[in-house]
C-alpha positions in Angstrom: 165.9 244.5 25.7 166.5 243.5 29.2 166.3 246.4 31.8 168.6 245.8 34.7 167.7 247.5 38.0 169.7 248.0 41.1 169.3 246.2 44.0 167.7 249.0 45.9 165.3 249.7 43.1 164.2 246.0 43.5 164.0 246.1 47.0 162.1 249.3 47.1 159.4 247.9 44.6 159.1 244.8 46.8 158.3 246.9 49.9 156.1 249.3 47.9 154.1 246.5 46.4 153.8 244.9 50.1 152.4 248.2 51.4 150.2 248.8 48.6 147.1 248.0 50.1 145.3 250.0 52.8 144.9 246.7 55.0 148.8 246.2 54.9 149.3 249.9 56.1 146.7 249.4 58.9 148.4 246.1 59.9 151.9 247.7 59.8 150.8 251.0 61.9 149.2 248.4 64.1 152.5 246.3 64.6 154.7 249.5 64.8 152.9 250.6 67.7 153.5 247.7 70.0 156.6 245.3 70.3 154.6 242.4 69.1 151.2 241.0 69.0 149.5 237.8 68.3 147.3 237.0 65.0 143.9 237.4 66.9 144.8 241.0 67.9 145.4 242.0 64.7 142.4 240.3 63.2 140.1 242.0 66.1 141.2 245.5 64.9 140.7 245.0 61.2 136.9 244.7 59.7 138.2 242.1 57.4 137.8 238.2 57.4 140.6 236.0 59.2 141.7 234.5 55.8 142.0 237.8 54.2 144.2 238.9 57.2 146.4 235.8 56.8 146.9 236.7 53.3 148.0 240.2 54.1 150.4 239.0 56.8 152.0 236.5 54.5 152.4 239.3 51.8 154.1 241.6 54.3 156.4 238.6 55.7 157.2 237.5 52.2 158.5 241.3 51.7 160.4 241.1 54.9 158.5 243.9 56.6 157.3 241.9 59.4 158.4 238.2 61.0 156.4 235.9 62.9 156.9 233.1 65.6 154.8 230.2 65.9 153.7 229.4 69.8 151.4 226.7 69.0 148.4 227.2 68.6 149.1 230.7 67.9 151.4 233.1 65.9 153.0 236.1 67.2 153.9 238.7 64.7 156.1 242.1 64.9 158.1 244.5 62.7 161.3 243.3 61.2 163.5 245.9 62.4 166.5 245.6 60.2 164.1 245.5 57.0 161.9 248.3 58.5 165.0 250.3 58.9 166.2 249.6 55.2 162.5 250.3 53.8 162.5 253.6 55.6 165.9 254.6 54.1 164.9 253.5 50.7 161.7 255.5 50.5 163.4 258.6 52.2 166.1 258.4 49.5 163.7 257.8 46.7 161.5 260.7 47.9 164.5 263.1 48.3 165.2 262.7 44.6 162.8 265.1 43.6 163.7 269.0 43.9 161.2 271.5 42.9 162.0 273.2 39.8 160.6 275.9 37.6 159.5 275.3 34.3 157.8 272.0 33.7 154.4 271.6 35.2 154.4 274.7 37.1 
């Protein structure tokens, strides 16, 4: 049996997976609070190794939540505004599905 998911379900799952680690949430919060920053700035605020920061940045970039530009020898990162808005809408729509009811689990 093949499950078919909507494009929105696939995209929401991708965003959720990318946000599924506390370090990535910290990175997103840091980037969301400024217009852009360099890798070194991110590494300075997180208590993890540079290689680990790079892996988390790669995951967030692959999901489309952030974008980066190379300014040799540095890389500058920022929130991807289009996908940030899409993630916000998908998460809101998903969370709004639930309406409290009486009966089950109450």
